[in-house]
C-alpha positions as CSV (number, residue, x, y, z in Angstrom):
1,M,0.2,-0.2,0.2
2,L,1.2,3.5,-1.0
3,V,-0.2,6.7,0.6
4,L,0.9,9.6,-1.2
5,S,0.4,13.2,-1.0
6,Q,-0.5,15.3,-4.6
7,Q,2.8,17.3,-4.4
8,G,6.2,16.2,-5.5
9,A,6.0,12.7,-7.6
10,G,3.2,11.3,-6.0
11,P,1.1,10.7,-8.4
12,L,3.5,9.2,-11.0
13,I,4.9,6.6,-8.4
14,L,2.2,4.2,-8.3
15,P,1.8,3.4,-12.0
16,A,5.6,2.1,-11.1
17,F,4.2,0.0,-8.4
18,Q,1.9,-1.5,-10.2
19,A,4.0,-2.6,-13.0
20,V,5.7,-5.3,-10.8
21,A,2.9,-5.7,-8.2
22,D,-0.5,-6.4,-9.7
23,Q,-2.3,-6.1,-6.1
24,A,-0.7,-2.9,-5.4
25,V,-2.9,0.0,-4.1
26,G,-2.5,3.4,-3.7
27,Y,-4.3,6.4,-2.0
28,D,-3.7,10.3,-2.7
29,L,-4.6,11.9,0.1
30,P,-5.0,15.8,-0.2
31,G,-3.5,18.3,1.8
32,V,-0.7,16.4,3.2
33,G,3.1,16.4,2.9
34,H,6.2,14.3,4.2
35,W,4.1,13.3,7.8
36,I,1.7,11.5,6.5
37,P,0.6,9.3,9.6
38,E,0.6,13.0,11.9
39,E,-1.0,15.3,9.5
40,A,-4.1,12.3,8.5
41,T,-3.9,10.4,11.0
42,E,-7.7,8.7,11.2
43,E,-7.5,8.5,7.2
44,M,-4.1,7.3,7.4
45,L,-6.0,4.2,9.9
46,R,-8.8,3.7,8.5
47,R,-7.0,2.5,4.9
48,L,-4.9,0.2,6.8
49,T,-7.8,-1.0,8.5
50,E,-9.4,-1.9,5.0
51,L,-5.9,-3.2,3.7
52,F,-5.3,-5.7,6.5
53,A,-9.0,-7.0,6.2
54,R,-8.7,-8.3,2.9
């Protein structure tokens, strides 16, 4: 699971991962930067819970 910010190369990274890992998923969280767990704690926990529930 990739959790990316809209800034920088974030949007370009997921396709590269999907090329070698067909089940790779990524999420673009608006308004966050380098400190995603601190800046979007609840959203990060929600996404991780969904991933581990698979």
